[in-house]
C-alpha positions in Angstrom: 0.0 0.0 0.0 2.1 2.9 -1.2 1.4 6.1 0.7 3.0 8.3 -2.0 2.1 8.5 -5.6 4.5 8.9 -8.5 4.3 12.7 -8.1 5.6 12.5 -4.5 2.1 13.4 -3.1 0.4 11.5 -0.4 -2.4 9.1 -1.4 -5.9 9.1 -0.2 -5.2 6.3 2.3 -2.2 8.2 3.7 -4.4 11.2 4.1 -6.9 9.2 6.2 -4.2 7.6 8.3 -2.3 10.9 8.9 -5.6 12.6 9.8 -6.3 10.0 12.5 -2.7 10.2 13.7 -2.9 13.9 14.3 -4.4 13.1 17.7 -1.7 10.6 18.6 -3.1 7.1 18.5 -2.3 3.4 18.3 -2.3 1.5 15.1 -5.3 -0.5 16.3 -7.2 2.7 16.7 -6.1 3.9 13.2 -7.3 0.6 11.7 -10.7 0.9 13.4 -11.2 4.5 12.5 -10.2 4.0 8.9 -11.9 0.6 8.6 -8.7 -0.8 7.2 -7.1 -4.1 8.1 -4.4 -3.7 10.8 -1.7 -5.4 8.7 -2.2 -2.7 6.0 -2.1 0.0 8.6 1.2 -1.4 10.0 2.7 -1.4 6.5 1.5 2.1 5.8 2.8 3.4 9.2 6.3 2.0 8.5 6.3 3.8 5.2 4.9 7.1 6.7 7.6 7.0 9.5 10.4 6.3 7.0 9.2 9.3 4.9 9.1 11.6 7.9 5.3 12.1 7.8 4.6 10.3 11.1 6.6 9.4 14.2 6.2 6.5 16.7 6.8 6.8 20.4 5.8 4.2 23.0 3.5 2.4 20.5 1.6 5.6 19.7 1.8 7.3 16.3 1.5 11.0 15.6 1.6 13.1 12.5 4.8 15.1 12.2 5.1 18.7 11.0 6.1 17.3 7.6 2.9 15.2 7.6 0.7 18.1 8.6 2.3 20.2 5.8 1.5 17.3 3.3 -2.1 17.2 4.6 -2.5 20.9 4.2 -1.0 20.9 0.7 -3.4 18.0 -0.3 -6.4 19.9 1.1 -5.4 23.1 -0.7 -5.1 21.2 -4.0 -8.0 19.1 -3.5 
């Protein structure tokens, strides 16, 4: 489940995940709120952390400033 498209923009799924993560949450909660299987959320979370859009601390995930900027850019374009 790529979280970035070929243009370097976040995908719709990444937008949903990052939006939930703005509150700081567990991956289980992200899966429940996005109605997405947990294994897909885990994969996406790894990708988002590697890209700098999210950060993990004590099994809680939060959207970073970079992630918020990507969400704001997507909203402005969208």
